[in-house]
C-alpha positions in Angstrom: 22.4 23.7 84.1 18.8 23.0 82.9 16.1 25.6 82.9 13.0 24.5 84.7 9.8 24.2 82.7 7.1 26.9 83.7 3.5 25.8 82.8 1.7 28.3 80.7 -2.3 28.7 80.8 -4.6 31.0 78.9 -7.1 33.3 80.7 -10.6 32.3 79.3 -11.6 36.1 79.1 -8.7 38.1 77.7 -7.0 35.1 76.0 -3.5 36.1 77.3 -1.1 33.4 77.9 0.7 33.6 81.3 2.4 31.6 84.0 0.1 29.2 85.6 1.0 30.7 89.0 -0.1 34.2 87.9 -3.7 33.0 87.1 -6.6 31.9 89.3 -8.1 28.5 88.7 -11.8 28.0 88.8 -13.1 24.4 89.1 -16.4 22.8 88.3 -16.4 19.9 90.7 -18.0 16.5 90.2 -20.6 17.7 92.9 -21.6 20.4 90.5 -20.0 23.2 92.5 -18.0 26.1 91.3 -14.8 26.5 93.5 -12.0 29.1 93.4 -8.9 26.9 93.4 -5.8 28.9 94.7 -3.6 25.8 94.7 -4.4 24.8 91.1 -4.7 21.1 92.0 -8.4 20.4 92.7 -10.1 17.7 90.7 -12.7 18.9 88.2 -12.9 20.9 85.0 -10.9 23.9 85.2 -10.6 27.3 83.7 -8.2 30.2 84.4 -8.7 33.9 84.8 -6.2 36.9 85.2 -6.0 38.6 88.6 -7.5 41.7 86.7 -10.6 43.1 87.8 -11.7 43.8 84.2 -11.3 40.1 83.4 -13.4 39.0 86.5 -16.1 41.6 85.9 -16.8 40.6 82.2 -16.4 36.9 83.2 -19.2 37.2 85.7 -21.5 39.1 83.3 -20.7 37.0 80.2 -21.1 33.6 78.9 -17.4 32.7 78.2 -16.7 31.1 81.7 -19.8 29.1 81.6 -18.8 27.5 78.3 -15.2 27.0 79.6 -16.5 25.0 82.6 -19.5 23.5 80.9 -22.1 24.5 83.5 -24.5 27.2 84.3 -23.2 29.8 86.7 -26.1 30.6 89.1 -26.6 33.5 91.6 -24.8 31.7 94.4 -21.7 31.1 92.4 -21.8 34.7 91.1 -21.8 36.0 94.6 -18.7 33.9 95.3 -16.9 35.2 92.4 -18.0 38.8 93.2 -16.5 38.4 96.7 -13.2 37.2 95.2 -13.3 40.2 92.7 -13.7 42.6 95.5 -10.5 41.2 97.1 -8.4 41.8 94.1 -6.1 44.7 94.0 -6.7 47.6 91.4 
């Protein structure tokens, strides 16, 4: 019996490698928008973050996420990220 391959991805903030399903994908779309992609299948440049509040808080404040997505993150995008952060469990 073959074991199934589980895709691995790295959180851009804490640099921990985890299963793709345990991370949240953020996408810089061709229209220039920042979208939270729960399905992990949208087109565009993607970056992954853990489901930990500490990673999200430092990603919103810092520049690492902007570099990974190759875009400037404005106030509207930060507001969307902050809303998703507030929904994360402790």
